[in-house]
N, C-alpha and C positions, 0 to 999 in steps of 0.2 A: 133395272139392269140395262145397260147399253150393249150394243154389239158393234165391234170395229173390225173391218175387213181391209187388209192391205194387199193390193194387186199390182204386181210389177207389169209394165207394158210388155207386149209381145215382141218378138225378134224384129229388129229394124234392119233395113238395107244399109250396107256399109259403103256402097259405091255412090251415094248421093253427093254431088259436088257442092251443094249449098250448105247453109249453116246447120249445125248439129240439131238445133231445135226444129228444123224442117225435115228431118229424116223420116221417110215413110216406112211402113211395115213391109217386110219381105213377104214373099208368097207363103213361106212356111209360117211366118208370124201371123198372117191373116188366117191361115188354116188352124193354127193353135188357138187363136182368140175365138174362132167359131166353135172349136171343140170345147173350150172352156164354157162358152155360152150355153151349151146343151145341158150342163149340170148346175150352172150358177143359180138360177132362180130357186131350185129345190134346196140347194146347199145353203143359200143365204136367207131365204124367206123374204120378208119385206125389207126394202132398203128405203130409208127416208131421204137420204142425200148422198150424192156422189161428188167428191172433190177430186178434180182431175188436173194434172199438170197441163199447161198450155202447149206443150210440145206436140207436134203432129202425131208422133208414134203413140203417145198416150191417148190423144183424142180418138185416133182410129181404133185403138184397143178398146176404149170405153164404148164406142159405137157398136163394135162387133160383139163384145162380151155382154152387153146389156140388151141385145136384140130379143131375148126371150122373156123379158119382163113386161108384164101388162098389169097395171099401167107402168110406164117407164118412169123410174125415179128422176127427180130433178138433178141436173148436172151443173156444177160450177167449174168453169175452166179458169185456173188461176196461175198467173205468171210466177208467183211466189213458190209454187210447188215444183217448178222446173229444177231438176237436179238438187232438190232440197235435202239437206242433211237431217239427222234425227232430231236435233234441237228445233229447227225450223218447223218440221212436221208436227212435233209435239206442241209447239206454241200455237200452231193453227188449230190443232184438235182441241186444246184446252179452251179455246174461244168458241166452241160450238154451243148452240142453244140446247137446253135440256130436252126440248121437244123432238130433237133429232135422235131417235132411239137407236137406229141402225145406220152406220155410215161406212161407205166404201171409198177408199182412197186409191186412185190409179196414179202411180208415179214411177220413180226410178231407183236404181241401186247406185251406191251402196246405202243410201238413206233409209229405204224401206226395210232392208234386211237388218240394219243396225237398230232401227226403232223396234222391229219385231223381237229381236233378241233382248233388248232392254225392257220390253213390256212383259215378256212371257215368264210365267211361273216356272221355275226349273223342273218341277215334278209333273208338268203337263205331259200327256202321252206323246205328243209329237215334238216335244222340246229338243230331244236329242237330234232328230233329223234336221230341225231348223238351225241348231247351233253348229253341228258338225258339217253340214252340207253348205251348198251355196243357195242363193235365192235366185234361181234361174228365171229367164223371161217367162212370163205368164204364170209365175208362182203366186199363190195366195196364202196368207196367214190370217186366221180369224180368231177373235178374242171375245170373251164374255167380260165386260167391264162393269165391275161393281162400283157404285158411287157415281159422283158427278164427273162430267167431262173436264171441268176445271181442275180436278184432282188426278187426272189420268196418269201423270208421271210420278206421282207420289208413292205408288205401290205397283206391284206386278199383278198380272191378270192371267186367268186361265186361257191357255192356247187351245181353242176348241177344234181347230182344223188347220192343217198345213198341207196344201195340195200343189203338185206340180203337174205339168202335162204328162210326164212319164208315169206318175202315180195313178193317173186316170186309166192306164192300161191301154191295150190295143183293141179298139172296137171296130 
């Protein structure tokens, strides 16, 4: 069995005058990513590979969110994941090697949310929250994937966790 985790980047600044791909995280976005990092290693366990959009906000999110991992999982920064839709994300994931048992994707909406909805078994405990709500910044959806990566899109998978910064509570 494989594990797939989809993590949306943290909140980015809107006032950056440069290109969208170079938008930095806002102060609250950095705080949220750090907050998520406190529970991420325990929630995910081992991560064999991180696929991350090449956008600055996703790179910054990955750096902050993975701070608690030791050893730190390898990260591939890929231009093809920048604003990727569900079909492009699925194509990339079906090309994974079978030795990558647990994969974290750090990317963007609406692609991540649409992919999560397409992959989730409707009876999963968190399915309703995933489908009825939004996929806010720093949200994570995790799946237990039965079968090969190459067959990922041919069936639905158990949504094992759906976490937002709000659902972490006030600590």
